[in-house]
C-alpha positions in Angstrom: -0.2 53.6 47.5 1.5 51.0 49.6 -1.4 48.5 48.9 -1.2 49.1 45.1 2.6 48.6 45.1 2.1 45.4 47.0 -0.4 44.2 44.4 2.0 44.9 41.6 4.8 43.0 43.3 2.3 40.0 43.7 1.5 40.1 40.0 5.2 40.3 39.0 5.9 37.2 41.2 3.0 35.3 39.4 4.2 36.3 36.0 7.8 35.3 36.9 6.6 31.9 38.1 4.5 31.5 34.9 7.6 32.4 32.8 9.7 29.9 34.6 7.1 27.1 34.2 6.8 27.9 30.5 10.5 27.8 30.0 10.7 24.4 31.8 8.0 23.0 29.4 10.0 24.3 26.4 13.2 22.6 27.6 11.4 19.3 28.3 9.7 19.4 24.9 13.0 20.0 23.2 14.6 17.1 25.0 11.8 14.8 24.1 12.0 15.9 20.4 15.7 15.2 20.4 15.4 11.6 21.7 12.0 10.6 20.3 13.4 9.2 16.9 15.3 6.5 18.8 12.2 5.7 20.8 10.2 5.3 17.7 12.9 3.1 16.1 12.9 0.8 19.1 9.1 0.6 19.0 9.1 -0.3 15.3 11.8 -3.0 15.8 9.7 -4.6 18.6 6.7 -4.5 16.2 8.8 -6.3 13.5 9.7 -9.1 16.0 6.1 -9.4 17.1 5.0 -9.7 13.5 7.3 -12.7 12.9 6.0 -14.4 16.0 2.4 -13.8 14.8 3.2 -15.4 11.4 4.9 -18.3 13.3 1.7 -18.7 15.5 -0.4 -19.0 12.3 1.9 -21.8 11.0 1.9 -23.4 14.5 -1.9 -23.5 14.8 -2.2 -25.2 11.4 0.7 -27.7 11.5 2.1 -28.2 15.0 -0.7 -27.7 17.6 -2.0 -31.3 17.2 1.2 -32.8 18.7 2.6 -30.0 20.7 -0.6 -28.6 22.1 -1.8 -25.1 22.9 0.9 -22.6 23.7 3.6 -25.3 23.0 2.9 -27.2 26.3 3.1 -30.6 24.6 0.6 -33.5 24.4 1.3 -36.7 26.2 2.1 -39.6 23.8 2.3 -37.2 20.8 4.9 -34.5 21.2 7.0 -32.9 23.9 6.6 -29.4 25.4 8.4 -26.7 23.4 8.6 -24.2 26.3 12.2 -23.1 26.7 13.3 -25.0 23.5 14.2 -21.8 21.6 14.5 -20.9 17.9 17.7 -22.9 17.3 16.0 -26.3 18.0 12.9 -25.3 15.9 15.0 -24.2 12.9 17.1 -27.4 13.0 14.1 -29.7 13.2 12.1 -27.9 10.5 14.9 -27.0 8.0 16.2 -30.6 8.0 12.7 -32.0 7.3 12.5 -33.9 10.6 9.5 -32.0 11.6 6.6 -32.2 11.1 7.2 -35.9 11.8 5.3 -38.3 9.6 5.1 -41.1 12.1 6.4 -41.9 15.6 9.6 -43.9 15.6 13.0 -44.3 17.3 14.3 -41.3 15.5 12.9 -38.6 13.2 14.7 -39.0 9.9 16.0 -36.0 7.9 14.5 -35.4 4.4 15.6 -33.4 1.4 12.1 -31.9 1.1 11.2 -29.8 4.2 7.6 -28.8 4.5 8.4 -25.2 5.4 10.8 -22.7 3.9 13.7 -21.3 5.9 11.8 -18.0 6.3 8.8 -19.9 7.7 11.1 -22.0 10.0 12.4 -18.7 11.3 8.8 -17.5 12.0 8.1 -20.7 13.9 11.3 -20.3 15.9 10.3 -16.7 16.7 6.9 -17.8 18.0 8.4 -20.7 20.1 11.0 -18.3 21.5 8.2 -15.8 22.3 6.4 -18.6 24.2 9.2 -19.6 26.5 12.6 -18.2 25.4 15.6 -20.5 24.7 18.8 -20.5 22.6 19.3 -19.2 19.1 22.0 -19.3 16.4 24.6 -16.5 16.4 24.2 -14.1 13.5 27.9 -14.0 12.7 28.4 -17.9 12.8 29.9 -18.1 9.2 32.5 -15.5 10.1 33.3 -17.3 13.4 33.8 -20.6 11.5 35.9 -19.0 8.9 38.3 -17.6 11.6 38.2 -20.7 13.8 41.2 -23.0 14.6 40.8 -26.1 12.6 43.3 -28.2 14.5 41.6 -27.3 17.9 38.3 -28.3 16.3 39.8 -31.7 15.4 40.7 -32.4 19.0 37.2 -31.4 20.1 35.7 -33.6 17.5 37.7 -36.7 18.4 36.9 -36.3 22.1 33.2 -35.4 21.8 31.8 -36.6 18.4 33.9 -39.4 16.8 32.4 -42.1 19.0 28.9 -41.7 17.3 29.6 -39.9 14.0 32.7 -41.9 13.1 36.3 -41.0 12.7 35.6 -39.3 9.3 32.1 -38.1 9.9 30.3 -41.0 8.1 27.8 -41.6 10.9 27.1 -44.9 12.7 24.5 -47.0 14.4 23.3 -46.4 17.9 21.2 -48.5 20.3 17.4 -49.0 20.1 17.2 -48.5 16.4 18.6 -45.0 16.4 21.7 -43.8 14.5 24.1 -40.9 14.3 23.7 -39.4 10.8 26.5 -38.6 8.4 27.9 -35.1 8.5 28.4 -34.8 4.8 26.7 -31.8 3.3 25.5 -30.4 6.6 25.5 -26.6 7.0 27.2 -24.6 9.7 23.9 -23.6 11.1 22.6 -27.1 11.3 25.8 -28.4 13.1 25.7 -25.5 15.6 22.0 -25.9 16.3 22.3 -29.7 16.8 25.2 -29.2 19.3 23.3 -26.5 21.1 20.0 -28.4 21.4 20.9 -32.1 21.4 18.2 -33.5 19.1 16.9 -36.9 20.2 19.8 -39.2 21.0 22.5 -36.5 20.7 23.8 -35.0 24.0 23.4 -31.2 24.5 26.7 -29.2 24.4 25.6 -26.1 26.2 27.8 -23.0 26.2 29.2 -24.0 29.7 30.5 -27.2 28.1 31.6 -25.9 24.7 31.8 -22.2 24.2 30.4 -20.7 21.0 34.0 -20.2 19.8 34.8 -23.9 20.5 31.6 -24.9 18.6 32.9 -22.8 15.7 36.2 -24.6 15.8 34.5 -27.9 15.8 32.3 -26.9 12.8 35.3 -25.7 10.9 37.0 -29.1 11.4 33.9 -31.0 10.2 33.7 -28.8 7.1 37.4 -29.4 6.5 37.1 -33.1 7.0 33.8 -34.0 5.3 32.7 -31.2 3.0 36.0 -30.1 1.3 36.7 -33.3 -0.8 39.2 -34.8 1.6 39.3 -38.5 2.2 41.4 -39.6 5.2 40.5 -43.3 4.4 42.5 -43.2 1.2 41.3 -43.7 -2.4 38.5 -46.2 -1.5 36.7 -44.5 1.4 34.4 -47.5 2.1 31.8 -45.5 3.9 34.2 -42.9 5.3 34.8 -44.8 8.5 38.5 -44.0 8.5 41.7 -45.7 7.6 41.1 -48.7 9.8 38.3 -49.8 7.5 40.6 -50.0 4.5 43.2 -51.9 6.5 40.7 -54.5 7.6 39.3 -54.8 4.0 42.8 -55.3 2.6 43.6 -57.9 5.3 40.4 -59.9 4.6 40.8 -59.7 0.8 44.5 -60.5 1.0 44.0 -63.5 3.4 41.2 -64.8 1.2 43.3 -64.5 -2.0 46.2 -66.2 -0.2 44.0 -69.1 1.0 42.5 -69.6 -2.5 46.0 -69.5 -4.1 47.3 -72.1 -1.6 44.3 -74.4 -2.4 44.9 -74.0 -6.1 48.6 -74.9 -5.7 47.8 -77.9 -3.5 45.2 -79.1 -6.1 47.7 -78.9 -8.9 50.4 -80.7 -7.1 
């Protein structure tokens, strides 16, 4: 009798352990079911990003690889490495029509007829960012510019930009055949991307030099100055180089007229 009772107690212990193990499995399964939708969402989001990079790779392999090489490592004498460049630089160069570059020169000119659409430029940017990371454009840039301090942006522009782009954003000549383009008609994204990446002769204004908020202030001032039908040079803008241009023109025209009048009077007398 004692042996049979001992066997029954052994079976009860085994059944109890099995019940506890089954209960633990049920709890773990319930927790997994509760959190699995978010895991699936994260996985689908990652797949969406990868699909953009894949589309960008297809465009890169047909239009960019000749100059920038396999995996964006660059080709000596043709094109620089794109590792670490980021999506902002790619979108700026492609959306402004500077790339693909028709021929080597002192500066890649912008065109009104870019080869790729904005969506395709975003795909290329995603692929280059996938290769080596880099900086991108804030998603809420337009809202940042709308809320920015225009006066503070004016101070930043005069200190950092006016020496090349002119007092009124009209642009100007630089050394070695390069030039600073006019800022008229330039979008918020293009100005931000240019400051962030420093295309060609332009210096890079990284976030440790100008914060994203300061960049938004500067953009707000440029839009106020150039793209909102304001002419600080007066009625005759003369290339939007600022009020000094009109003063010099008036002086030269006035002195010429005065000299001609003086000669005319002397001739009559």
